[in-house]
C-alpha positions in Angstrom: 0.0 0.0 0.0 2.9 2.4 0.8 4.6 1.6 -2.5 1.4 2.2 -4.4 0.9 5.5 -2.7 4.5 6.6 -3.5 4.1 5.6 -7.1 0.8 7.4 -7.4 2.3 10.6 -6.0 5.3 10.3 -8.3 3.0 9.8 -11.3 0.9 12.8 -10.3 4.1 14.9 -9.9 5.4 13.8 -13.2 2.2 14.7 -15.0 2.2 18.2 -13.4 5.8 18.7 -14.3 5.2 17.5 -17.8 2.5 20.1 -18.2 4.7 23.0 -17.0 8.2 21.9 -17.9 9.4 22.9 -14.5 11.1 20.8 -11.9 10.5 21.5 -8.2 12.8 18.9 -6.6 16.2 19.6 -5.0 18.7 20.7 -7.6 22.5 20.8 -7.2 24.3 24.1 -6.9 26.9 25.3 -9.4 29.7 24.6 -7.0 30.2 23.5 -3.4 28.2 25.9 -1.2 29.4 27.5 2.0 25.9 27.5 3.3 22.7 25.6 2.6 20.0 28.0 3.9 19.3 31.7 4.8 17.5 33.5 7.5 17.0 37.2 6.6 16.0 39.4 9.5 14.4 42.4 7.7 14.1 45.5 9.8 11.4 47.3 7.9 11.4 51.1 7.9 15.1 51.8 7.9 17.2 51.3 11.1 19.7 54.1 11.7 23.3 52.9 11.1 24.8 56.1 12.7 22.8 55.3 15.9 23.4 51.6 16.0 26.5 50.4 14.3 28.8 53.2 13.0 30.7 55.4 15.4 31.3 58.8 13.8 33.3 61.2 16.1 32.8 64.0 13.6 29.1 63.6 13.8 29.3 64.1 17.6 31.6 67.0 17.2 29.5 68.7 14.5 26.1 67.9 16.2 23.8 70.9 16.1 25.7 72.5 13.2 24.8 72.4 9.4 26.3 69.8 7.1 29.6 71.3 5.8 29.5 72.5 2.2 32.3 70.0 1.5 29.8 67.2 1.4 28.0 68.7 -1.6 24.3 68.5 -2.4 22.2 65.8 -0.8 19.1 64.3 -2.2 16.4 64.1 0.5 12.6 64.1 0.4 11.9 67.1 2.7 14.9 69.5 2.4 16.4 67.7 5.4 19.9 68.5 4.1 19.4 72.1 5.4 18.8 70.8 9.0 21.6 70.6 11.6 23.5 67.3 12.2 22.3 65.1 15.0 24.6 63.1 17.3 23.9 59.4 18.0 20.9 59.0 20.4 22.8 56.5 22.6 26.5 55.8 23.1 28.2 53.3 20.7 30.8 51.2 22.5 33.4 48.8 21.3 32.5 45.1 21.8 34.4 41.9 21.4 38.0 41.3 20.4 37.1 42.8 17.0 36.0 46.1 18.6 32.7 46.5 16.7 30.9 49.7 17.6 27.4 48.7 18.8 24.8 50.9 20.4 23.8 50.5 24.1 20.3 49.8 22.6 21.5 46.4 21.5 23.3 44.9 24.5 22.4 41.2 23.7 23.5 41.5 20.0 26.7 43.2 21.2 27.6 39.9 23.0 28.0 38.3 19.6 30.2 41.1 18.1 32.9 38.7 17.1 30.4 36.6 15.1 29.1 39.6 13.0 30.5 40.6 9.6 29.6 44.3 9.3 29.0 45.7 5.8 29.2 49.5 6.5 28.9 50.7 2.9 25.8 49.2 1.5 24.1 51.6 -0.9 20.8 51.8 -2.9 19.1 54.0 -5.4 15.9 55.4 -3.9 14.9 57.5 -0.9 11.3 56.1 -0.8 10.2 53.0 1.1 8.4 50.9 -1.6 11.2 51.3 -4.2 13.9 50.6 -1.6 12.0 47.5 -0.2 11.8 46.2 -3.8 15.4 46.9 -4.5 16.6 45.1 -1.3 14.4 42.2 -2.0 14.4 41.9 -5.8 17.4 44.0 -7.0 15.2 46.6 -8.7 13.3 49.7 -7.5 10.5 48.6 -9.9 7.7 46.3 -8.9 7.4 42.9 -10.5 10.8 41.2 -10.4 11.6 38.0 -8.6 12.7 38.2 -5.0 16.0 36.8 -3.7 14.2 34.0 -2.0 12.4 33.1 -5.2 15.7 33.0 -7.1 17.2 30.7 -4.5 14.1 28.4 -4.6 14.3 28.4 -8.4 18.0 27.6 -8.3 18.2 25.0 -5.6 14.7 23.7 -5.1 13.3 22.5 -1.8 15.0 20.2 0.7 11.7 19.1 2.2 8.9 17.9 -0.2 6.3 18.6 2.6 7.3 22.3 3.2 7.8 25.3 1.0 11.3 26.3 0.0 10.7 30.0 0.7 8.7 31.3 3.7 8.0 34.8 4.9 7.0 35.8 8.4 5.5 39.3 8.4 5.2 41.6 11.4 1.7 41.3 13.0 1.4 45.1 13.1 0.9 45.4 9.4 2.4 44.8 5.9 5.6 46.2 4.5 5.5 49.3 2.3 5.3 48.0 -1.2 3.4 44.9 -0.2 3.7 41.2 -1.2 5.6 41.9 -4.5 8.6 42.2 -2.2 8.5 38.4 -1.9 6.9 37.6 -5.2 8.2 35.4 -7.9 7.9 38.0 -10.6 8.4 36.4 -14.0 9.7 33.2 -12.5 7.1 30.4 -12.2 4.6 31.2 -9.5 5.5 28.2 -7.5 8.7 30.0 -6.3 7.0 32.9 -4.6 7.4 33.4 -0.9 4.7 31.6 1.2 3.5 33.8 4.1 2.7 32.5 7.5 0.4 34.4 9.8 1.9 36.0 12.9 0.9 34.9 16.4 0.0 31.5 17.8 -1.7 30.2 14.6 0.7 30.7 11.7 -1.4 28.4 9.4 -5.1 28.2 9.4 -7.1 25.0 8.5 -4.2 22.6 9.1 -6.5 19.9 10.4 -9.4 18.6 8.2 -12.9 18.3 9.6 -13.2 15.2 11.9 -16.0 13.8 9.7 -13.6 13.7 6.7 -11.3 10.7 6.7 -7.9 10.8 5.1 -9.0 8.4 2.4 -12.0 10.6 1.5 -9.8 13.8 1.4 -7.2 12.1 -0.8 -9.9 10.9 -3.2 -11.5 14.3 -3.3 -8.1 16.0 -4.0 -7.2 13.4 -6.7 -10.5 14.2 -8.5 -10.0 17.9 -8.2 -6.4 17.6 -9.5 -7.6 15.4 -12.4 -9.9 18.3 -13.5 -7.2 20.8 -12.8 -4.6 19.0 -15.0 -7.1 18.7 -17.8 -7.9 22.5 -17.4 -4.1 23.2 -17.4 -3.4 21.0 -20.5 -6.1 23.0 -22.5 -4.3 26.3 -21.6 -0.8 25.6 -22.7 0.7 25.0 -19.3 -0.5 28.2 -17.7 2.0 29.0 -14.9 -0.6 30.3 -12.3 -2.7 27.1 -12.7 0.4 24.9 -12.4 1.3 26.7 -9.2 -2.2 26.2 -7.9 -2.0 22.4 -8.6 1.3 22.2 -6.7 -0.2 24.3 -3.8 -3.0 21.8 -3.4 -0.6 18.9 -3.1 1.7 20.8 -0.8 -1.2 21.9 1.4 -2.3 18.3 1.7 1.2 17.1 2.7 1.6 20.0 5.1 -1.4 18.8 7.1 0.9 16.1 8.5 4.1 18.1 8.9 3.1 21.7 9.7 1.2 21.1 13.0 4.5 19.8 14.5 6.5 22.6 12.8 4.4 25.5 14.3 4.0 24.0 17.7 6.5 26.0 19.7 5.4 24.3 22.9 7.6 21.4 21.7 10.6 23.6 22.7 12.0 23.4 26.2 11.1 26.1 28.7 14.7 27.3 28.6 14.6 27.8 24.8 11.3 29.7 25.0 12.8 32.0 27.6 15.9 32.4 25.5 13.9 33.8 22.7 11.9 36.0 25.0 8.5 34.2 24.6 7.8 34.8 28.3 8.0 38.6 27.9 5.4 40.7 26.2 7.8 43.0 24.4 9.9 40.2 22.9 7.3 37.5 22.4 6.1 38.4 18.9 9.5 38.7 17.2 10.9 35.9 19.4 8.2 33.5 18.1 9.1 34.3 14.5 12.8 33.9 15.1 12.2 30.5 16.8 9.9 29.5 14.0 12.5 30.4 11.5 15.0 28.2 13.2 12.6 25.3 13.3 11.9 25.8 9.5 15.5 25.7 8.4 16.1 22.7 10.7 13.4 20.9 8.7 14.7 21.8 5.2 13.1 25.2 4.4 15.7 26.9 2.2 15.0 30.6 2.7 13.2 32.4 5.5 12.5 36.1 5.9 11.5 37.4 9.3 10.1 41.0 9.3 10.3 43.4 12.2 8.3 46.6 11.9 4.7 47.3 11.0 3.6 49.7 8.3 5.9 52.3 9.7 8.4 50.2 11.6 11.8 51.6 12.1 10.9 54.8 10.2 12.0 57.3 12.8 11.2 60.7 11.3 10.2 62.5 14.5 11.9 60.7 17.4 14.8 58.2 16.8 15.2 57.6 20.5 11.6 56.5 21.1 11.3 54.6 17.9 14.6 52.7 18.0 14.3 52.0 21.8 11.0 50.3 21.1 12.1 48.2 18.2 15.6 47.3 19.6 13.9 46.2 22.8 11.6 44.0 20.8 14.2 42.4 18.6 17.6 42.4 20.4 17.1 39.4 22.7 15.4 37.2 20.0 18.2 38.0 17.4 20.9 37.1 19.9 19.0 34.0 20.9 18.8 32.9 17.3 22.6 33.2 16.8 23.2 31.3 20.0 20.7 28.6 19.2 22.0 28.0 15.7 25.4 27.4 17.2 24.4 25.0 19.9 22.1 23.0 17.5 24.9 22.5 14.8 23.2 24.8 12.3 25.7 27.7 12.4 28.2 26.5 9.8 25.7 26.0 7.0 23.2 28.9 7.7 23.6 32.5 6.7 21.9 35.1 8.8 21.3 38.6 7.4 20.3 41.7 9.4 19.3 45.0 7.8 16.5 47.2 6.4 15.8 48.8 3.1 18.1 51.7 3.9 19.7 53.6 6.8 19.0 57.1 8.1 20.4 60.6 7.5 23.0 62.1 9.9 21.0 65.4 9.7 18.0 65.8 12.0 14.3 65.9 11.0 11.7 67.6 13.2 14.5 68.1 15.7 14.9 64.6 17.0 14.2 62.3 14.0 16.1 61.3 10.8 15.0 61.0 7.2 15.7 58.0 4.8 19.3 57.4 3.7 19.9 54.9 0.9 23.4 56.4 0.0 25.3 54.5 2.7 24.3 52.2 5.6 25.0 49.0 7.5 23.9 45.4 6.9 25.4 42.6 8.9 26.0 39.0 8.1 26.6 36.1 10.4 26.9 32.3 10.3 28.6 30.0 7.8 30.8 31.3 5.1 31.5 34.8 6.3 34.2 36.3 8.5 33.0 37.1 12.0 34.3 40.2 13.6 35.0 41.9 10.3 34.3 45.5 9.2 34.0 46.0 5.5 33.8 49.4 4.0 32.6 52.6 5.6 30.5 55.7 5.1 32.1 59.2 5.1 32.9 61.2 8.3 29.3 61.8 9.3 27.7 58.6 7.9 26.0 60.2 4.9 27.4 58.3 1.9 29.3 55.0 1.3 32.9 56.1 0.8 35.3 53.2 1.3 34.5 50.0 -0.7 30.9 50.7 -1.6 28.6 47.6 -1.7 25.7 48.2 -4.1 22.7 46.0 -3.4 23.4 43.9 -6.5 26.8 43.0 -5.0 25.2 42.0 -1.8 22.8 39.7 -3.7 25.7 38.3 -5.8 27.5 37.4 -2.5 24.4 35.8 -1.0 24.0 33.6 -4.1 27.7 32.8 -4.1 27.5 31.6 -0.5 24.7 29.2 -1.5 26.9 27.8 -4.3 25.1 29.7 -7.1 26.9 31.7 -9.8 24.9 35.0 -10.0 25.7 35.4 -13.7 24.6 31.8 -14.6 21.4 31.7 -12.5 19.2 33.0 -15.3 15.6 32.7 -16.6 14.6 33.4 -20.2 11.9 36.1 -20.2 10.8 38.4 -23.0 13.8 37.6 -25.1 16.4 38.1 -22.4 18.3 35.8 -20.0 17.2 37.6 -16.8 19.2 37.3 -13.6 18.8 38.6 -10.0 21.6 41.2 -10.3 20.3 42.6 -13.6 22.2 43.4 -16.8 24.8 45.7 -15.1 28.1 44.4 -13.9 28.0 42.9 -10.4 30.7 41.4 -8.1 30.9 39.0 -5.2 32.4 40.6 -2.1 35.1 38.0 -1.7 36.8 39.8 1.1 34.0 38.9 3.6 34.1 35.2 2.8 35.6 33.0 5.4 
């Protein structure tokens, strides 16, 4: 009976793949990878690099004064360039043997200073949230291109046939600016788009079928539906959206046996739950998502994005101190817990952790105590397998306005992420509208080899 079931599933899968010409199984990388999976901690809204990770003595010295003319004209949205410079809201102190400058707002993260690879010179192309969210996620300020997670799922497939390859955990306070296209599959087959899980205690609804419906009945119903679906698909020249729907039905059926265990955080020890801050109101929400991310990659999910920040998030226009105190308090302990947990569970060496937002913030003040958006130079840090812990790469200028030393355009960050996963960014392509499209676009991109362990 077991053999018959497996053969039937294989036959169904082959028919679906024959109709679409797409393969969803695990695929080999281009070369031996340094890591197998990614957890991206996305701080939506734009955390301030000059308040959290980059000590700028000149910014302290010039605080309250206008930006010197030597810095030239600055593109801002609200003539913020005319406002006086604003010193860091909290002291930045050196931590670890490496001496990373980390704000007092992040005491738990600071304990892991020697494990963090700081990219201090990341730079983008837009001062607006939606375009910058799209660029950080898809490589373009324009809506409609595939996200990094979709490219990874397309290039490597899934390690677990019963779970998605790419999962997104949004903030319960609201969606990101720009919306779901940030984790969409663009022109890639729809099956590679990010699968969102609900925040809170019930990440997935309707996991358990009605009690009156037996497994045999449900399987028979699904088989009949899929038979009609495949006939519908065959008559429409392998429509991508229909093919994705067929796979989604099958995946949903299989997830009914695997997902309840996955999302049951009560399986974790009391010590682990306390580690992630599940026992505290202010850390519980983000801690749940970080712990769920660890459980996912442990079970073969390839790419997980964890969002911090509701519709406004880290967008501190009026009061950086109040805004960043709130968000650092909510995320600092869970982030540090995730790093510690990956190490003790043997997941550190083949997992890449990314921390950052869609941009940083200006060194000039806004409304007296806030800061405007700054895509011209900011900090993203990496940790885990494949990167040099305790390293500082690049820097912004004397006040933290623009990437000055060793700029890292977002396309180079993406090329580096793919490289760590064993994928050549210039060979991971998809033919679309007469072009061999790639994540990094048509312009020249480079892997930041200096940060590789």
